[in-house]
N, C-alpha and C positions, 0 to 999 in steps of 0.2 A: 634248615626248614625254616629256619625266623622271615625270610625273604616273602614265604608264603602265606604268614600269620597276619601280613597287615589287611586294612582295610581294602575290601575290592573297588575298582577304579571301574567307573561306570563307560558305556561304549561312547559316550559325545565325550567325556574328559579327557579318557584313551586315546581315542583316536585325532583329538585336538592337541594331544603332547606329542604324536607320532607326525602328526605335521610335518617337521623338520625335515625327517627320512622322506616322508612322502614328496616333499619340493625337490630334494634334492635328485632324488632318483628319476622324475619327471621332467626336471631342467637337462639332466644331462640325459636322459635317456631320448626323451621328446628332442629335444636341439640338434641330439647326433645323428639321430634319423631325418630330422629335416637337412641336414647339412650330407647325407650319405657318409660321414667320417667322424668314429667314435671317439678320434684323438684330436679334433678340430675345439670340441666345448672342454675348458679346462676344466677340471675337476673341483682343484682350487674355488673356481671363482662359483661353481655352484653349490660348493662349500661355505663359502663367506654368505651365499642368499639365507640359504638353508639354516647358518648359524645364528645371524642377526633376525629370520623370524622366529626362531627358537626362543630368544633374547626376546623379542618382542611378547611371546604367548605364555610364557614365564607369569601368572599371575600372584598378587596379594604381595609385592614388594617392589622399594623403590627399582628405579631402573641401574645404580650402583649394584647394588645388591645381586641383579641378573648376572652382571658381567662378575662377578665374584665367582656368583657357579660357575660359569662359566670357564673361567682362568681357572679355577681350582683346580676342576676338571681334566683341563689344559695342563696343568702342570703337575699332576699326580707323580709322584714318583718312579712310579713304572712306566710312565710315558717320558719321562726326562731319561730315567737308564735305558728305553728304546733308543731314543735318539742319538745317546750316548753311541750308542754300540753301532746306528746307520753310519753316526762319521766316522767312525774308526772303522768298517767295513768297507766305507767308499774309498778313503784313503790306501787300504792295503791292496781291493781290488787293481784300482790304476795304478800303484808303484810298482804291485807286480809284472802288471800288463807290459807295461813303460820296459820296463828290464829286460823283457824277451820272456817271460814265464808260460806264457800263454802258449808262444811258436815252439817252446819246448817241451811243453807236456803233448802236444798234439802229434810232436813229431814221433815221441816215447810209446804214445797209445796208440799209436798207430803202425808199431813197430813188435808189437806185444801179441799180433794172430799173424800168421802167413796170409801172404799177399790176397788170396784166393776167399779169403771170408772178411774184406771189406765192409759189408754192407756191417756184421755185428760189430765189427772193430771202430768204424764210426760212432754206433750205437754208447758202446763202452768208453770213447773217448770222450762223447758227450757226457755220459752220466759221470765220470771221472774228473771233468773239468766244473762241472758243476756242482760237484761235491765240494770240491776243493775252494772255488771262486764266492759259492753262496748265489751265483744271479744267473737264471736261465736267460737273460737279456745278451750277458757278456758272453756266455757259449754259443747263444746263435751267430751273434757276430763274430766270431772267432774263426767257429768250425762252418758255417753255411758255404761261403767260398770256396773252401776247400773241399766240401763236399757235392758243391757242384760243377767244379773243375775231375773230380776222380767219376761224378753220374759221366759224365762227359768221356773222359778216358773208357769209359766200362762199358759202353754204350747202353746206358742204363735209364729209367723212368725218373725225372730231376725231381719231381714229387715226390716222389718215394723215397729219394736220398733225404727231402728236404724233412721228410717226416720223419726219420730216422734221429735227425739231428732233434726235430722238437720233440719227441719222448724221452730221449736223454737228458736235454736239458730241466727239463721239470721234474725229473729222477730226483737229482741236485736241488734243485727247489725246493722241492717239498724235505730232503732230508740235510740239508748242509747246516750246520750250527752257525754260520752266518747267515745264511739266507734273510730277507728281509718279514720273510713271511712264516718261518722258524722263530723268529725274534718273537714276531708278534705274538703267535700261537702260545710260545712259551710265557710270554710275561703277562698276556692276557687270563691264562689259567691259574700264574703263579706255581709254574712247576719247573724243573732244574732242566736244562735242555738234555744234557745226556741220556735222562730217564725216558724224555718223549722221544729223542732216538733210537734208542731197543724197544719201544713200542711199535714207533712209526714204522722201523726194520722190519715188521711181522706182515706188513703190508704192503709198505715199497718192493724189497726184495722177491720174494715171487713175482710178483708182476714184472719187475723185469727181467729172470730169470726166464718166466714164460715168453715175455716179448727177444731175448738174445736167443732163445731157441727158435724162435719162427723166424727172425733173420738170419741164424745161421742153415735153415732149412731152405729158404728163399734166395738168401745171397749163395747156395754153395756153388751156383753153376756160372758163378759172376767170374767175368775175363781177369785176369790177373794184371795189376796198374802197378807201374813204376811210383811209388809213393815219395814227395820232397821230402826232403832233410831240412829240418829247421831249428836253429839254434842248439846252444850247448847245454844238456841234459841238466847237469849241475844246479840250473835256474830253475829245477822244477822243486827246489829246498824251501824257499818260501810257501807252496802249497801243502808240502808234507809234515811240514813242522807243526803248520794250522793244522791239517784234518788229525795227526797225530796227539796235541796236546790238547785238543775239542774231545776228542775219544776218549781221553785221560780221567775229563770233569773239570778241566782248569778252568776257571771264569773264563769267560769269552771274549771280556775286554783285555784280559789278560792275552791271552791266545792271538788276539787281533792286534795287539800291541807287539808281541813277541815275533809275530807276520809280518809287520812293520820295520819293526828293524832290521830282523834277515832279507828282506829285500832289499833295504837301502844300503846295507853291508854289501850283498852283492852286488849293487848300482854301481856301491863308488869302487869295486874291484874291477869293472867291466868299463870303468869311462867315464861313467855319470858324475857331474857334480854334485855339490849339496843344494845348490839353486834349482839343478834338473830335478832333483829329486821333492823338492819342498814343493817344485810348482806342480808337479805329478799328484803329491799327493795333494792339494789345494784342488785341483780338476776335480780328485776324485770324490773330495767334501763337498763341493758348488754341485756336483753330479744327483746330491742326498735331500738339496736344498725343496724340489718339491714335494719328496715326501714328507719329511720334515714338516712342511704346512701344512698337508695333507694329515697326517697324525693327528698335528695340534689342533686343528679344523675338527675334525672326526671326534675326537677326546672331548674336547668341548662341548659341542653340540650334544652329542650321548647323554653328557652330564647332568646337562639341560634337561634334555628330555627324560632321565631315569627320577632326575627331582621333581619335574612336572607329575610323574607316575605312567611314564610310557612303558616304560620295563619291568614295570609290575604289571601291566593290560595286556600285552602279551605272552609273557610269562602265565596271566589266567586263560587267555583261549587259546594259546598253542598245549599247555598242556590238560585243559580239560578233559577230552578226551584221550589222554596220552597215561600208559600205564606201565612200568618197569624201565629197566636199563635199555632194553631194545627199543623202544618208543622214542625213550628221552635219545639217546643216539640219532637215532631218525630225523627227530626235527633237527635237532643242532647242523646233522651234516644238509638237511632242506635248506634252511635258514642261510649258511654261507653260501650253498648252491646257489641261491635264486637272488639273493644279493650281489655277487660276482658275474652273474648273465646282465645284470643291470649296470654295473660297472665298470666291466670288463678288466679289474685288475684284484688281484688276488688277495693282496696286504691290505687292501683298501676294506675287503668282504672283510677279512678275519678281524680287523679292528673295529667293524661296524659292531658284528655282532660277540666280540669275543666276551664281553659284560653280560649279552645277556644266557651266552653260552654257558657262560659258569654258574649261573644261576640255575638254569636248567641241570647243569654236572649235580650243584648240591641234594637239588630235591631230588633226585631218582638215585643218588648214591657212586655216580660215573667217577671214575678215579680220573682227576684233572689230566694227566697222561695221556689218555685215551680223547678225551674232548681234544686237547691238541692236535693230537694225531691227526685225528678227523677231519678238523678245522683245516690243518697245512695240506692235507691229501686231497677233500673235497673241491678245495679253491683252487689244487694244482690241476685237477682233472677238467674240470671245467673250463680255468685258463687256456690250454693243449687243445680243446675242441673248439672253443671259440673261432669264429674265424675272423673275427673284430678285434682280438688281443693284439696287444703290441710284438709281443715275441712272434706271432705268426706273419702278421704285419711285415713285422723287419724280416722275418725268413724270404718271405714269398718274393719280397722287394730287391733284396740283394740275388736270390732266385731268378729273376724276371716271371714270375710263373703268377697265377690267381692265386690269391688269401682262401679260397675256398679246394685250389688241387691238393693240398697235403692231407686232407679230412678222410676219406678212403684208407689212407695205410697207417691214419695216428694208432697204432698198435698198444703203446703202453697205457695211455689214458685211459683204453676201455679194460686192460687187464687191470689197471689199478682200481678203477670203480668198480671192478668186477669183486678185488680182494678186498673193498673196504666194505661191501653187504655184505661178504661172504663174514665179516671181523666185527660187525653189528649183529646178524644173526646167531653166528654162535661162540659169540660172545669171547673173541680172543683179539690178544694173547691172556691168558687163562687167569695170570695172577695178578692182572690189574681189575679181577671180576669179583673183588674181594667180598 
């Protein structure tokens, strides 16, 4: 409650304090619309400009002190911990992929069900892979070509099969312990990943089961297809190790380190050299570079905005006509949804509104585990539905179809949206509404 007892921020001061965020959104969205491509204007560039403006408008102190405010926020222990996890996650995902773990997992998952149930099998495979590797993009890359191949063999609708992959990919993106969205949501709300997983499961699992049921009904008449065999199934051990340790509540840095060691040992057994493994890990770490830069810039900019009173202004404005936990949860969901629509990046959206959401949660007595779950779920819903999201653009590019083509078949994000709304209306899981 302490954050709400401070002196009220005037409208003029509040809007000036928020102007860096507005500048960032305008720069990114307007330029992207003019270019007709939401990925030609780098988010990092827009954040650099907005961060510089944030330092300019922070009045009443020397330039070095303003930069110190920015740097202190960017270097917060929560942010640096998040970056360490990003580095380990990048190394693990790439090393596991290089040793053939993805191909082996696809092969095993596709044989978990009878061939005539190929559509739910693809969805199940996408769910399991994304849950294991923690990235929807990686899942899309791994499964989309195979889904397109199966669609051709089964004389099916390619857009439908691509939508199946996208839905499953975001199931894991939402729930995985090593997903950057999970990391961002839990660290921003200062809650345990295992607790957030259990809370989120009440929302995501029913949505996935309903979607799976729909796919079983719609795919039951699909012609049987011959599924290709890929890899040695023992190669899924790193994913099983990571999943098992994470569910057991082991610290995520230990989980990822164990996963890297397991994958490296298997790689050596299958003929890779230590230099090959190091190169793979290096590529994975390098691949996280842009996300790390975005995280630092966003954290620093928001630290300056908070210092200038912007966060207080948003809180007093948004909560003026809101009462109770339901209203607070709805505001949190709307915040991350709107930012995600503008940035087309669910991790950036969570990082951007994480601090605000934490303050709202404290104001209305919302459990941080529920807040983290809402942030992750809502951002994944929006990211899956927008045709200019990286995952959809990548999947449709690999399939050779329009980015808008899968939209009518995206059952999972709508089911997840329904479950998220129900969890707000009926305040479940109940144990989080003490």
